[in-house]
N, C-alpha and C positions, 0 to 999 in steps of 0.2 A: 300250745307247747307240746313237746314230745312227751309221750306217756312214761310212767314209771313202771319198771318191771316188777310185778308182784312177787315172783319167786326170789328176787334179790333184795326185797325190802328187809327181810330178817337179818341179813348181813349189815344193812345200814343201821337198824335198831341196835344191834350189838355194838357197832362202832360208836353210836351215840351214848350208849351206856358207859363206854370206856373213855370217851373224849368230851362228853358233855353231860347234861342232865336231861333225861327223858322220863316223864312220869307215866310209866306203864300201868300204874294203878288206876289212872283216870281215863286213859285213851287207848285205842287200839287202831292199827292200820289194816285195812282190808279193801277189797274191791268194792266199788260203789255200784249200786243198782242202776245208776244213770250213766255209768261209764267211767273208766279211769280208776284211780286209787284215791281213797279218802281216809281222813282221820276221824274216828267216831268216839263219842262219849260212852264209856263203858257202864256208867251208873244210870243210864237212861234218864228218867225224870228226877233223879235224886241229885241234890247239890253236892259239891265237894265237902266232905266231912271236915277237912282242915281249913276250909274257907280261904285257901290260898289261890287255888285255880291256876297255879303255875304248871305249865305243861312241858315247856322246853326252855332250857338255859344253856347257851353255848358260848364259851370264851372266844374272844376274837382271834386267839392263836389257832383255833380250830376251823375258822372259816377259810374259804378259798378266795383269796384276793390277789391282785398283782403284787401287792406289797409283801405278802408272806409266801409267795411261790418261788420255785426255782428260777424263775425268769426275772426277778426283781431288778437286779443290777444290769442285766442285759437290756431290759426295756428302757432303763434310764439312760444308758449309753448309746442306744441306737439312734441314728439320724435318718428319719424317713425321707424317701425321695419325693413323696407327695406331702406337702405341708398341711393338707387338710386332714391327714390321718395321724392321730396322736396315739401312739402305742404305750404311753406311760400311764394313761388313766382312761376311765370311762368304758364304753362298750367295746371299743377296739382292744383295749388291754385285757379285759376279762375274757373275751372270746379267745384270744391267742393263748392266754394262760390256761384256759380249759383244754384247748387242743393239745398242748404240750403235756399237761398232767394226765390227760386221758391216754396219750400215747405211751406214757411210762408204765401203764398197767399196774401190777401189784407193787411196783417200786414207789408209786405215789402214796403219800400219807392219806390221800382222800380217795383211794381206790374203791373202798366199799360204798362210798357215796356216788362216785362217778359211774360206777358199774350199774347203777339203777337207771341211768339214762337209756331209754329204749330207742336207739337210733338204728334204723334199718335202711341200708343203702338202696334197696329195691323199692321201698315204700316212699312215694312222692307226696304223701298226705300232708306233710309238714313243710313243704317247700314254700318259700316266700312268693308273693305275687309276681315279683319281677322275673321269676323263672318259670312261670306258667307258660303253656303253649300259646302260640300266636292266636289261635281261635278263641281260647279262654280269655286272653287279654282284650280281644275285640269287644267282648261283652261288657267290659268295664271302661271303654273309651268315654271320655267326657264325664266320668263319674268323679266323686271326691277322691277316690284312690288315684285316678289319673291326674287330677289337679295337684295332688301332693307328691307327684312324681314317683309313686310307689311301683309303677310298671316298668321303670327304667332300671336296667341291670348294671349300668356303667359304674355306679358307686360301689356295688357289691364286688364287681370284678376288680376294681382298683384296690379295694381293701384286701382281697385275696392275693393279688400280685404283690402287695406290700408285705404281707405275711410270708409269702414265698421268699421274697428278698431277705427278710429278717432271718429266716431259717438258713438260707445259704450263707449269710454273713456270719452266723454263729455256729456253723457246722463243726468247727473245731472244738467247741465247748459242749454242745448238745446235739444229739442225733436228730436228724430232720424227721418230723412226724410224717407218716405215709400220706396224709391229706395234703401236706405242703411240699411233697417231693415231686417236683415238676421239671421236665427237661427244658433246657434253655430255648430250644427251637420249637417247643410245643406251643401252639396257639390256644388261647383260652376264649371260649364263648359260652353261651348259655347252656349248651349241651355237653360241656366238659364234665365227665363224671366226678372228678375230684372237686371241682367248683360246686357242683350240686350237693355233694356231701358236706362241704364246708358251709354252705348255706343252711343246711339242716342243723349243723352245730351252732350257727349264729342264732337260729330260731330257738333252739333248746336252751341256750344260755340267757338270752334277753327275756325269755318268758319266765325264768326262774330267779333272775338276779334281784338283789335288794341293794339300795343305797344305805350302807352301814353308817359311815361317818365321813368327815372331811379327810381323814387319813387313808382309810381303805377304799372309800368310794364305792363304786358298783362292785358287788361281790356275790359269790355263791355261798349260801348259808345252809349247810346240811340239816335236813329235818324240817326247816321252815317252809320249803317249797312243797311239802306234802299236804299242807292245809289248803282246803278249798273254801271260798267265801260263799256264804248263803246269798242267793239272789234277792234283790230288794222286792218288796211287796207294795201293792197299791192300796192305800187307805183313803177311800173317797177320791178326792182330786189330787192327793199328795203321794209321792213316791217315798216310801220309808225304807231306808237301808237297814240291813240286819247284820251288823258287825258282831261276829261271835268269836273272832280271834284278834288279839291286839298285840302288835310287836313294839317293843321299846328298846332304846339303845342309850348309851352314855351321851351326855351333853357335849356337843362339839367344842364349846368354849373352853373346857378344862382339859382337852386332849393335848398330849405332847405331839409336836410336829415331827419328831424323830422316830418314835416307836408306836404312836397311837394309843398309848396307855395314859392313865390318869395318875398324877402324883408320883411320877417316876424320878429317877436320879438325874435325867437330862434337865429337868426344870431347875434343880438345885445347882447343877454345874453351870447352866446358863446364867443364873443369878450371880455365881461367884465370878464368872468371866466379866459380867457387866460391872461388878464392883471393882475388879482389877483395872478395867478400862477407865473407870471414873477416877480411881486413885492415880493412875498414870497421867491422866489429863490434869489432875490437880497439882501433881508434882511438877509437871511441865510448865504449868502456869506460874507456879512459885519461882521456878528457875528463870523463866522468862522475865518475871517482875524484878528478880535480883539483878539480872543482866541490864535491864532498863535503868534501874536505880544506879548501877555502877557507871553506866554511860553518862547519866545525868550529872553524877558527881564529878567525873572527869571533865566534862564540858564546863562545869561551874569553875573548877580549878583553873582551867585554861583561860576562862574569862577574867578571873581574878588576877592572874599573872599579866594579862594584857593591860589591865587597868593600872597595875603597878608600873609597868614599863612606860606607860604614857606620862607618868609623873616624874620620870627620871630624865634630866637634861643630858643629852649625849652630844659630844663634839663630833666634828666631821671626821676625826681620826678613829672613832670608836670601832669601825669595822676591823682595824688592824690590832685592836686591843685583845686582852685575854677574855675568856668567857665570863669572868666575874664582873658584874656590873659595877661593884664598888671600886675596883682598881681603875676602871675607866674614868669614873667620876673624879677620883683622886688625881690622876694624871692631868685631867683637863684643868683642875684648880691650880696645880703647880705651874702649868704653862701660863696661866693668867698672871700669877705672881711674878714670874720671870719677865713678862712683858712690861709690868708696872715698874720694875727695877731699872730696866733699860731706858724707860722714858725719864725717870728721875735723874739718871746720870747724863742725859743728853744736854748739851749747852744751849742757852737761849740765843 
């Protein structure tokens, strides 16, 4: 990873005092005798008097993640030209987030933290393997690095060009960072200076990033990347790890999918919406049942009328009669009586 600038650590510690909890009574940050920057126990062989051993506590609102950066909505709306590159989450998202926040300078809420990243454009010490010289790569041919395709720069170049396209797409909203400011006609290869600096940013970010939770995903946690892990030791035939720093985070199962917090108002509103949907479904079912019952009653009434009509004897002249069935029946009876009287009057 890129080193941390010692002269700028004091600014980071002041930022942590303001935006998080940093236990300066127990630890101090200084240059390590084996190189780089380290966090050292101030009490030497003495334990923590409070028996708490809490060194750093930082709220999620103070971490740098794609979800709480200035790019959040733009990342979600952007449609990449390369489907293999997802700028909404993971390594791609946090690298692009870092580049934009770093370009904001003092306007970024994380300026004191990002300013400790010691990135030197002239120093190629932290370049990834895929940008090493041809002679250096030849020494790694047929090695595990070669088998894992770590010597191929095409994936890095594709990622860089996608970030350049993102910057151009959103230039009306945010100023393009210098690293992503590329002329349309300019060709990109392994020797392009802006690509090489972009690669250093990628190395600096992925060597520091932590997976926080299912909401924030891969994120930069100010202060947490200052800690170095003790090397394991060999005890007989066994390798014994020496974990002296332990990081914990909220349980993913209880996190809100909208804001990443626990026990927020979104959960209550979701429950209310669910209850309303259930109520509406229940009402709709009742209305549908009432309509079905009404249709069944109407059908039953029609069947009853048809049964009654079958019991009524109708004359052949009933089609010309009134709508009242009783008048038709009366008329047919009168006609039969008249026919009987005519027969009685007829002579033998």
